[in-house]
C-alpha positions as a Markdown table, in Angstrom:
| # | Residue | x | y | z |
|---|---|---|---|---|
| 1 | Met | -14.1 | 40.5 | 35.4 |
| 2 | Asn | -13.2 | 44.0 | 34.5 |
| 3 | Ser | -9.8 | 45.1 | 36.3 |
| 4 | Ile | -8.8 | 48.3 | 37.9 |
| 5 | Ile | -5.8 | 50.1 | 36.8 |
| 6 | Ser | -3.7 | 51.7 | 39.6 |
| 7 | Ile | -2.4 | 55.1 | 39.6 |
| 8 | Ala | 1.5 | 55.7 | 39.6 |
| 9 | Thr | 2.3 | 58.9 | 40.7 |
| 10 | Thr | 5.6 | 59.1 | 40.0 |
| 11 | Ile | 7.5 | 57.6 | 37.4 |
| 12 | Leu | 11.3 | 57.4 | 35.7 |
| 13 | Gly | 12.6 | 57.9 | 32.5 |
| 14 | Asn | 14.8 | 54.6 | 32.6 |
| 15 | Glu | 12.0 | 52.6 | 33.4 |
| 16 | Lys | 10.2 | 50.5 | 30.2 |
| 17 | Ala | 6.7 | 51.1 | 29.7 |
| 18 | Met | 3.6 | 49.5 | 28.4 |
| 19 | Gly | 2.3 | 52.2 | 26.0 |
| 20 | Ile | 2.0 | 56.0 | 25.9 |
| 21 | Tyr | -1.2 | 57.8 | 24.7 |
| 22 | Glu | -2.2 | 61.2 | 24.2 |
| 23 | Ile | -5.8 | 61.9 | 24.2 |
| 24 | His | -8.8 | 64.7 | 24.8 |
| 25 | Glu | -10.8 | 63.5 | 28.1 |
| 26 | Gln | -13.1 | 65.6 | 30.2 |
| 27 | Ser | -11.3 | 67.1 | 32.7 |
| 28 | Pro | -12.2 | 65.9 | 36.0 |
| 29 | Asn | -13.7 | 69.4 | 37.4 |
| 30 | Asn | -16.0 | 69.1 | 34.4 |
| 31 | Leu | -14.7 | 72.5 | 33.2 |
| 32 | Gly | -13.9 | 71.5 | 29.4 |
| 33 | Phe | -12.1 | 69.0 | 27.9 |
| 34 | His | -8.0 | 68.8 | 28.2 |
| 35 | Arg | -5.4 | 66.6 | 26.5 |
| 36 | Tyr | -4.1 | 64.3 | 28.8 |
| 37 | Gln | -0.6 | 62.1 | 28.2 |
| 38 | Ile | -0.9 | 58.8 | 29.8 |
| 39 | Ile | 2.1 | 56.4 | 30.1 |
| 40 | His | 1.2 | 52.6 | 31.5 |
| 41 | Val | 4.0 | 51.0 | 33.5 |
| 42 | Ile | 4.3 | 47.9 | 36.0 |
| 43 | Arg | 3.7 | 48.2 | 39.6 |
| 44 | Gly | 4.5 | 45.2 | 41.2 |
| 45 | Asp | 2.2 | 42.4 | 39.0 |
| 46 | Arg | -0.3 | 45.1 | 37.5 |
| 47 | Ile | -0.5 | 47.9 | 34.9 |
| 48 | Ala | -0.1 | 51.7 | 37.0 |
| 49 | Glu | -1.2 | 54.2 | 35.0 |
| 50 | Phe | 0.5 | 58.1 | 35.2 |
| 51 | Arg | -1.4 | 60.8 | 34.1 |
| 52 | Arg | 0.1 | 64.4 | 32.6 |
| 53 | Asp | -2.3 | 67.2 | 32.0 |
| 54 | Met | -1.1 | 69.0 | 28.9 |
| 55 | Gly | -3.9 | 71.6 | 28.9 |
| 56 | Leu | -6.9 | 72.4 | 27.3 |
| 57 | Ala | -8.0 | 70.1 | 24.2 |
| 58 | Arg | -8.6 | 73.2 | 22.3 |
| 59 | Asn | -5.1 | 74.1 | 22.1 |
| 60 | Phe | -4.5 | 70.9 | 20.4 |
| 61 | Val | -7.1 | 71.1 | 17.6 |
| 62 | Lys | -5.1 | 70.3 | 14.3 |
| 63 | Val | -2.8 | 67.3 | 17.1 |
| 64 | Arg | -3.0 | 63.9 | 16.5 |
| 65 | Gln | -4.3 | 62.1 | 19.3 |
| 66 | Leu | -1.8 | 59.1 | 19.9 |
| 67 | Arg | -1.7 | 55.5 | 21.1 |
| 68 | Ile | 2.0 | 54.1 | 21.1 |
| 69 | Pro | 2.3 | 50.6 | 22.3 |
| 70 | Ser | 5.4 | 49.5 | 24.0 |
| 71 | Tyr | 5.1 | 46.4 | 25.5 |
| 72 | Met | 8.2 | 47.0 | 28.0 |
| 73 | Glu | 10.3 | 47.5 | 25.0 |
| 74 | His | 11.0 | 51.4 | 25.3 |
| 75 | Thr | 11.3 | 53.3 | 28.5 |
| 76 | Val | 9.4 | 56.2 | 29.4 |
| 77 | Asp | 11.8 | 58.9 | 28.1 |
| 78 | Glu | 12.1 | 57.1 | 24.6 |
| 79 | Leu | 8.1 | 57.1 | 24.5 |
| 80 | Ile | 8.0 | 61.1 | 25.2 |
| 81 | Ala | 10.1 | 61.2 | 22.6 |
| 82 | Leu | 8.4 | 59.6 | 20.5 |
| 83 | Ala | 5.4 | 61.1 | 21.2 |
| 84 | Asp | 6.4 | 64.8 | 21.1 |
| 85 | Glu | 8.6 | 63.8 | 17.5 |
| 86 | Leu | 5.2 | 62.4 | 16.2 |
| 87 | Arg | 2.6 | 64.7 | 17.7 |
| 88 | Tyr | 2.3 | 67.0 | 15.1 |
| 89 | Asp | 3.4 | 64.7 | 12.2 |
| 90 | Gln | 0.0 | 64.9 | 10.2 |
| 91 | Glu | 1.6 | 63.3 | 6.9 |
| 92 | Gln | 2.4 | 60.0 | 9.0 |
| 93 | Asp | -0.8 | 58.3 | 8.7 |
| 94 | Glu | -1.7 | 59.0 | 5.3 |
| 95 | Ser | 2.0 | 57.8 | 4.0 |
| 96 | Thr | 1.5 | 54.8 | 6.0 |
| 97 | Leu | -1.7 | 54.3 | 5.2 |
| 98 | Arg | -0.8 | 54.6 | 1.5 |
| 99 | Glu | 1.9 | 52.5 | 1.9 |
| 100 | Ile | -0.1 | 49.7 | 3.8 |
| 101 | Met | -3.0 | 50.2 | 0.7 |
| 102 | Gly | -0.3 | 49.8 | -1.9 |
| 103 | Leu | -1.1 | 53.5 | -3.5 |
| 104 | His | 1.4 | 55.9 | -4.8 |
| 105 | Gln | 1.7 | 59.6 | -4.6 |
| 106 | Lys | 1.5 | 60.7 | -8.7 |
Protein backbone atom coordinates (compact mmCIF):
# COMPACT_ATOMS: atom_id res chain seq x y z
CA MET A 1 0.00 0.00 0.00
CA ASN A 2 1.29 3.44 -0.90
CA SER A 3 1.33 6.17 1.71
CA ILE A 4 0.96 9.89 1.21
CA ILE A 5 3.63 12.18 2.63
CA SER A 6 2.28 15.14 4.55
CA ILE A 7 3.43 18.68 3.80
CA ALA A 8 5.30 20.70 6.41
CA THR A 9 4.78 24.42 5.86
CA THR A 10 7.38 25.38 8.47
CA ILE A 11 10.38 23.70 10.05
CA LEU A 12 12.65 24.60 12.94
CA GLY A 13 16.40 24.58 12.70
CA ASN A 14 16.79 22.60 15.91
CA GLU A 15 14.32 19.82 15.07
CA LYS A 16 15.59 16.40 14.05
CA ALA A 17 15.15 15.38 10.43
CA MET A 18 14.97 12.15 8.46
CA GLY A 19 17.05 13.55 5.61
CA ILE A 20 17.71 16.30 3.12
CA TYR A 21 17.63 16.11 -0.66
CA GLU A 22 18.48 18.59 -3.39
CA ILE A 23 17.08 17.48 -6.71
CA HIS A 24 15.94 18.88 -10.03
CA GLU A 25 12.22 18.51 -10.77
CA GLN A 26 9.65 20.01 -13.06
CA SER A 27 8.16 23.13 -11.47
CA PRO A 28 4.46 22.96 -10.53
CA ASN A 29 3.56 25.51 -13.22
CA ASN A 30 5.42 23.51 -15.91
CA LEU A 31 7.75 26.42 -16.71
CA GLY A 32 10.93 24.37 -16.60
CA PHE A 33 12.99 22.45 -14.12
CA HIS A 34 13.88 23.90 -10.74
CA ARG A 35 16.21 22.73 -8.00
CA TYR A 36 14.37 21.90 -4.80
CA GLN A 37 15.74 21.40 -1.32
CA ILE A 38 13.52 18.81 0.35
CA ILE A 39 13.72 18.13 4.06
CA HIS A 40 11.83 15.27 5.69
CA VAL A 41 10.77 15.79 9.32
CA ILE A 42 8.32 14.01 11.60
CA ARG A 43 4.87 15.48 12.25
CA GLY A 44 2.89 13.39 14.70
CA ASP A 45 3.72 9.83 13.69
CA ARG A 46 4.27 10.52 9.97
CA ILE A 47 6.97 11.84 7.71
CA ALA A 48 6.29 15.36 6.45
CA GLU A 49 8.04 17.07 3.56
CA PHE A 50 9.25 20.66 3.51
CA ARG A 51 10.28 22.04 0.10
CA ARG A 52 12.29 25.10 -0.75
CA ASP A 53 12.55 26.21 -4.37
CA MET A 54 16.21 27.07 -4.99
CA GLY A 55 15.61 28.47 -8.47
CA LEU A 56 16.09 27.32 -12.04
CA ALA A 57 17.95 24.04 -12.45
CA ARG A 58 20.07 25.56 -15.23
CA ASN A 59 21.76 27.69 -12.54
CA PHE A 60 23.02 24.43 -10.98
CA VAL A 61 24.39 22.70 -14.09
CA LYS A 62 27.73 21.63 -12.60
CA VAL A 63 26.31 21.10 -9.13
CA ARG A 64 25.57 17.66 -7.80
CA GLN A 65 22.14 16.55 -6.71
CA LEU A 66 22.21 15.46 -3.07
CA ARG A 67 20.57 12.78 -0.97
CA ILE A 68 21.70 12.82 2.65
CA PRO A 69 19.88 10.47 5.02
CA SER A 70 19.87 11.32 8.72
CA TYR A 71 17.31 9.03 10.38
CA MET A 72 16.68 11.59 13.13
CA GLU A 73 20.36 11.83 14.11
CA HIS A 74 20.89 15.39 12.83
CA THR A 75 18.95 18.62 13.05
CA VAL A 76 17.57 20.59 10.14
CA ASP A 77 20.31 23.23 10.57
CA GLU A 78 23.04 20.56 10.61
CA LEU A 79 21.72 18.97 7.43
CA ILE A 80 21.41 22.32 5.64
CA ALA A 81 25.01 23.15 6.60
CA LEU A 82 26.16 19.76 5.32
CA ALA A 83 24.27 20.24 2.04
CA ASP A 84 25.81 23.71 1.66
CA GLU A 85 29.27 22.20 2.16
CA LEU A 86 28.80 19.24 -0.20
CA ARG A 87 26.81 20.95 -2.96
CA TYR A 88 29.87 22.23 -4.85
CA ASP A 89 32.34 19.53 -3.74
CA GLN A 90 32.85 17.67 -7.01
CA GLU A 91 35.78 15.59 -5.74
CA GLN A 92 33.99 13.94 -2.82
CA ASP A 93 32.23 11.27 -4.85
CA GLU A 94 35.28 10.35 -6.88
CA SER A 95 37.60 10.05 -3.88
CA THR A 96 35.02 8.12 -1.90
CA LEU A 97 34.44 5.78 -4.82
CA ARG A 98 38.18 5.26 -5.24
CA GLU A 99 38.52 4.47 -1.53
CA ILE A 100 35.65 2.00 -1.60
CA MET A 101 37.05 0.29 -4.70
CA GLY A 102 40.57 0.18 -3.25
CA LEU A 103 42.01 2.37 -6.00
CA HIS A 104 44.72 4.89 -5.26
CA GLN A 105 45.70 7.91 -7.30
CA LYS A 106 49.15 7.73 -8.86
